[in-house]
DOZARO-905428 format. One line per 4 residues: number of its first residue (from 1); for each residue x, z, y of N, C-alpha, C. Coordinates in steps of 0.001 Angstrom, whole numbers. Atoms other than C-alpha are relative to their C-alpha. Example, Ala and Ser with C-alpha at 12.3 -4.5 7.8 and 13.67 -1.06 7.14 Angstrom:
<recs>
1 = 890:0:-1190:12300:7800:-4500:900:0:1200 ~ -820:-60:-1190:13670:7140:-1060:-770:730:1090 .
</recs>
This chain:
<recs>
1 = 770:1271:-472:-31:10430:-8156:-1506:653:-173 ~ 1292:-176:-89:-3583:10733:-7016:-762:-1212:69 ~ 819:1365:-228:-6395:8292:-7410:-1199:478:524 ~ 1276:-487:-495:-9582:8250:-5456:-614:-1328:304 .
5 = 870:1106:-538:-12443:5821:-4455:123:8:1361 ~ 231:-191:-1606:-12844:4566:-909:-1202:365:493 ~ 1260:-584:-579:-15486:6001:1084:-1073:-912:16 ~ 1026:974:-57:-18898:4644:817:-293:-719:1337 .
9 = 374:985:-1061:-19752:1804:3165:1409:-726:648 ~ -1031:771:-89:-16096:741:3157:62:-1625:24 ~ 6:1378:71:-17097:-2473:1973:-755:-813:1012 ~ 821:729:-1101:-19172:-3391:4925:1177:-568:1178 .
13 = -1079:409:-865:-16041:-3502:7044:1263:262:-688 ~ -1003:-60:861:-13056:-4226:4947:1132:348:631 ~ -1370:-266:-927:-10006:-2286:6245:928:-1053:63 ~ -1016:1029:-174:-7182:-4637:7511:1035:-43:-997 .
17 = -1044:16:834:-4744:-3197:5179:-109:-570:-1286 ~ 442:973:1128:-6744:-4914:2382:-207:-1274:245 ~ 249:1320:-490:-7522:-7983:4200:1296:-771:18 ~ -1356:748:-189:-4011:-8511:4823:870:-360:-1281 .
21 = -419:291:1252:-3311:-8949:1058:-483:-1409:-248 ~ 557:1477:218:-3451:-12839:278:-1094:-222:-731 ~ 884:374:1058:-5312:-12741:-2756:-1415:189:720 ~ 1329:-366:-635:-8344:-10901:-906:-348:-981:1058 .
25 = 302:1052:-1012:-8304:-13488:1835:-773:-1309:-860 ~ 564:1020:704:-9289:-15971:-723:-1360:206:-604 ~ 1182:-246:660:-12371:-14398:-1964:-1229:11:877 ~ 979:-140:-764:-15754:-14893:-641:-671:1446:352 .
29 = 476:-1242:-336:-17261:-12003:1070:-742:1024:-563 ~ 775:-660:1025:-19938:-11053:-1266:790:517:-1349 ~ -632:-520:1116:-17503:-10654:-4122:980:834:475 ~ -739:-1026:-443:-15046:-8823:-1911:-648:1256:231 .
33 = 649:-1332:-112:-17469:-6291:-1091:-249:676:-1098 ~ 41:-725:1279:-18260:-5730:-4625:1344:508:-586 ~ -1336:-497:516:-14686:-5343:-5537:269:1214:820 ~ -393:-1231:-612:-14089:-2756:-2771:-878:1158:-259 .
37 = 775:-1045:560:-16964:-912:-3933:252:818:-1165 ~ -391:-375:1296:-15615:-525:-7191:1548:374:-166 ~ -1545:-233:280:-11796:-224:-6759:410:1345:373 ~ -846:-1192:-446:-9724:2914:-6334:1234:-166:505 .
41 = -1407:-31:-569:-6636:3755:-4336:794:1050:-712 ~ -952:-781:932:-3686:5126:-6251:1046:351:950 ~ -911:-465:-990:-1469:7249:-3983:1091:809:-800 ~ -1340:-262:595:2142:7922:-5243:1009:625:758 .
45 = -1111:-588:-603:4882:10126:-4440:1231:-706:-604 ~ -1260:751:393:8548:8843:-4835:193:391:-1285 ~ -133:-145:1412:9507:8446:-8396:-1342:27:-1049 ~ 1052:82:926:5947:8425:-9759:-66:-1204:-736 .
49 = 245:1101:1041:5131:5971:-12596:-1161:-583:373 ~ 1424:614:-331:2557:3521:-11275:-629:-647:-1338 ~ 182:719:1317:2556:1594:-14578:853:266:-838 ~ -1116:-201:1091:4259:2649:-17832:66:-1299:-1008 .
53 = -115:1100:924:5511:52:-19968:-721:313:-1472 ~ 508:-337:1503:3538:-41:-23437:-1542:422:100 ~ 1501:-561:-168:184:1493:-21764:-1012:-1180:-166 ~ 1100:775:16:-3024:90:-22514:-871:13:1291 .
57 = 528:-152:-1402:-4467:-819:-19164:-274:-1696:504 ~ 15:1280:-489:-5921:-4171:-18014:-515:-189:1549 ~ 412:63:-1408:-6495:-3336:-14265:1020:-631:709 ~ -1096:452:-898:-4809:-5098:-11507:283:892:1180 .
61 = -472:-880:-1061:-3084:-3236:-8949:815:-943:1209 ~ -733:466:-1214:-2252:-4424:-5293:638:767:878 ~ -827:-1056:-457:493:-2782:-3550:-396:-129:1748 ~ 391:-315:-1296:-880:-1503:-101:962:392:906 .
65 = -999:-319:-982:2249:16:1333:907:540:-1100 ~ -1016:-418:887:5654:944:-116:888:-1092:-572 ~ -800:925:890:7924:-487:-2493:199:663:-1523 ~ 20:-338:1231:8018:-576:-6241:1141:-447:-752 .
69 = -1241:611:852:11003:-665:-8520:-262:-223:-1372 ~ 425:497:1115:10800:-2488:-11903:1000:280:-1155 ~ -813:-426:1202:12171:-1284:-15216:-533:-640:-1211 ~ 408:450:1528:12075:-2901:-18616:1074:582:-972 .
73 = -870:-646:1154:13227:-1170:-21746:918:892:609 ~ -731:-1021:-671:14556:1444:-19482:1189:-300:709 ~ -811:585:-884:16732:-739:-17483:-693:-251:1274 ~ 356:351:-1564:16240:-1146:-13625:266:-1214:-153 .
77 = -143:1333:-419:15701:-4692:-12975:283:-454:1436 ~ -188:511:-1450:16789:-6601:-9841:-1237:-289:714 ~ 1237:524:-690:14256:-7007:-7423:-976:1127:257 ~ 1143:-1104:-157:11247:-4843:-6227:-1263:-589:597 .
81 = 1160:622:-469:7645:-5485:-5272:-72:654:1121 ~ -119:-578:-1287:6724:-5002:-1796:-1637:-302:345 ~ 1362:8:-342:3247:-4837:100:-696:-1241:-29 ~ 618:1265:170:733:-7348:-823:27:-574:-1423 .
85 = -245:433:1478:2063:-8056:-4254:-1193:566:-1071 ~ 1031:-284:1203:-314:-8178:-7419:1048:606:-1090 ~ -566:-677:1107:829:-5834:-10099:-839:79:-1322 ~ 793:24:1149:-141:-5868:-13821:-792:-1142:-467 .
89 = 634:1385:476:-1108:-9566:-14133:401:-395:-1214 ~ -343:344:1370:588:-9912:-17276:-971:492:-1090 ~ 1103:-601:1025:-1442:-7424:-19181:-1278:-201:214 ~ 1310:282:-370:-4536:-8350:-17502:-381:-1468:-452 .
93 = 236:1388:598:-4019:-12028:-18452:-101:-194:-1348 ~ -53:80:1540:-2925:-11557:-22020:-812:1079:-943 ~ 770:-1203:454:-4828:-8471:-22773:947:644:-1176 ~ -804:-786:712:-1675:-6924:-24109:351:1209:801 .
97 = -497:-1214:-677:-33:-3573:-23217:982:-444:999 ~ -797:267:-1174:1888:-3232:-20083:1615:-495:-167 ~ -1064:439:543:5015:-5145:-20265:1367:652:748 ~ -1154:-650:-582:7304:-3234:-17706:-441:1250:398 .
101 = 55:-1302:-689:7441:262:-16056:96:-199:1466 ~ -94:50:-1376:6843:326:-12232:-112:1363:619 ~ 4:-1392:-530:7979:3347:-10440:124:-3:1636 ~ -270:25:-1616:7459:4160:-6608:1289:447:317 .
105 = -1083:-360:-546:10301:3978:-4811:-366:443:1561 ~ 489:-501:-1298:9165:6085:-1897:-1247:321:4 ~ 1825:-278:-41:5441:6860:-888:-444:-1407:-298 ~ 649:999:439:3357:4326:-2297:-1558:6:-45 .
109 = 1560:43:183:-327:3268:-2212:-425:-1435:-456 ~ 473:1260:457:-1960:651:-4363:-1439:-37:-306 ~ 1503:81:20:-5499:-480:-4784:-72:-619:-1532 ~ 126:179:1258:-6595:-474:-8382:-1386:-811:-62 .
113 = 1196:887:159:-9097:-3222:-9454:-189:-86:-1573 ~ 482:129:1540:-10755:-2633:-12951:-979:-1267:-415 ~ 778:1113:377:-12336:-5622:-14741:-1553:467:208 ~ 1406:-287:113:-15656:-3558:-14941:-749:-432:1381 .
117 = 862:434:-1224:-16514:-4634:-11234:-793:-1379:-206 ~ 684:1154:88:-17440:-7982:-12621:-1294:150:-780 ~ 1235:-18:606:-20380:-6586:-14378:-1258:-55:1019 ~ 720:91:-1113:-21970:-6286:-10979:-274:-1306:565 .
121 = 14:1219:-683:-21603:-9928:-10110:-857:-815:-779 ~ 751:1098:573:-23699:-12882:-10823:893:-803:-1076 ~ -449:853:989:-22587:-15404:-13667:891:-981:1203 ~ -873:984:-687:-21583:-17815:-10689:919:750:1028 .
125 = -1087:-873:-870:-19709:-14990:-8565:1096:181:-1012 ~ -1051:-225:728:-17776:-14015:-11752:741:-1356:-98 ~ -994:1412:10:-16591:-17828:-12133:779:-187:1249 ~ -599:158:-1270:-15947:-17965:-8554:1154:1002:195 .
129 = -1191:-1098:81:-13727:-14685:-8939:1245:-455:-750 ~ -840:403:1038:-12014:-16057:-11911:920:-1008:485 ~ -816:1141:-429:-11243:-19275:-10338:932:535:1176 ~ -806:-371:-959:-9747:-17804:-7311:1062:997:-412 .
133 = -1181:-904:674:-7790:-15138:-9424:1131:-1116:-608 ~ -1025:1065:784:-6185:-17883:-11635:791:-1135:898 ~ -948:844:-941:-5353:-20214:-8734:1070:787:654 ~ -999:-886:-764:-3737:-17222:-6839:979:351:-1039 .
137 = -1122:-514:879:-1824:-16178:-10040:802:-1336:-482 ~ -737:1107:112:-747:-19642:-10714:1161:-109:958 ~ -1155:-128:-1064:1098:-19596:-7377:977:987:-338 ~ -911:-1252:422:2508:-16054:-8104:908:-311:-775 .
141 = -833:320:1315:3804:-17091:-11479:1014:-964:293 ~ -677:1068:-409:5078:-20282:-10214:1371:617:898 ~ -1074:-584:-900:7156:-18366:-7410:921:761:-795 ~ -1025:-926:1070:8484:-15867:-10093:869:-693:-650 .
145 = -992:925:935:9582:-18645:-12254:944:-429:595 ~ -996:716:-925:11458:-20398:-9528:1269:1259:274 ~ -1030:-1044:-293:13254:-17043:-8502:728:141:-1545 ~ -567:-393:1385:14041:-16300:-12333:891:-1262:-459 .
149 = -767:1215:283:15318:-20020:-12663:1133:-43:601 ~ -1240:-154:-661:17609:-19568:-9834:973:1026:-333 ~ -1116:-1139:421:19150:-16243:-11172:504:-514:-1339 ~ -743:633:1296:19672:-17975:-14488:880:-797:257 .
153 = -931:1078:-364:21395:-20956:-12990:1332:801:470 ~ -1183:-772:-627:23770:-18528:-10940:635:750:-1169 ~ -560:-795:999:24371:-16369:-14003:722:-1155:-1233 ~ -495:976:655:25031:-19591:-15985:1437:-620:607 .
157 = -1242:704:-892:27598:-20969:-13219:1013:1268:125 ~ -857:-1152:-24:29133:-17454:-13233:803:28:-1580 ~ -554:-74:1215:29573:-17544:-17008:805:-1326:-514 ~ -975:1042:366:31186:-20976:-17075:1230:32:542 .
161 = -1320:97:-648:33906:-20089:-14579:624:1096:-527 ~ -229:-1096:767:34410:-16898:-16640:141:1356:1007 ~ 106:-1308:-1037:33375:-14232:-13789:-601:1056:-779 .
</recs>
């Protein structure tokens, strides 16, 4: 796994690869420019651990390319994260260690956004960023809850018929 900064000046013309991520499209351009200036790109080979369960890290990651497998307590979970997904939001929100391990399934690139970029924003822009982030996260978490609820219903139905 390699991690590097985007070239200087990238923030003036944000790459389409980044603008295609739904969360970034919600940000005012001045906030997006500062975020791009301070973020890093994480370049992973197949099998690389992108996030390790239990690690202390409150950065957010956004999947630019590839697919990520999810593991919890050493068990692979159904489903995978794909391009545009936000990763690491639970530890970011709760200030707790990482709750799952994310492994690169093939070649993967992520954008890592650390909270220190907020130090370069005005108080008004910090509030605007947090408002956009929490609004976006509410939608993401609601979608994930709906998927989980459907899976739970299917499991309960299978258990009821003895499958």
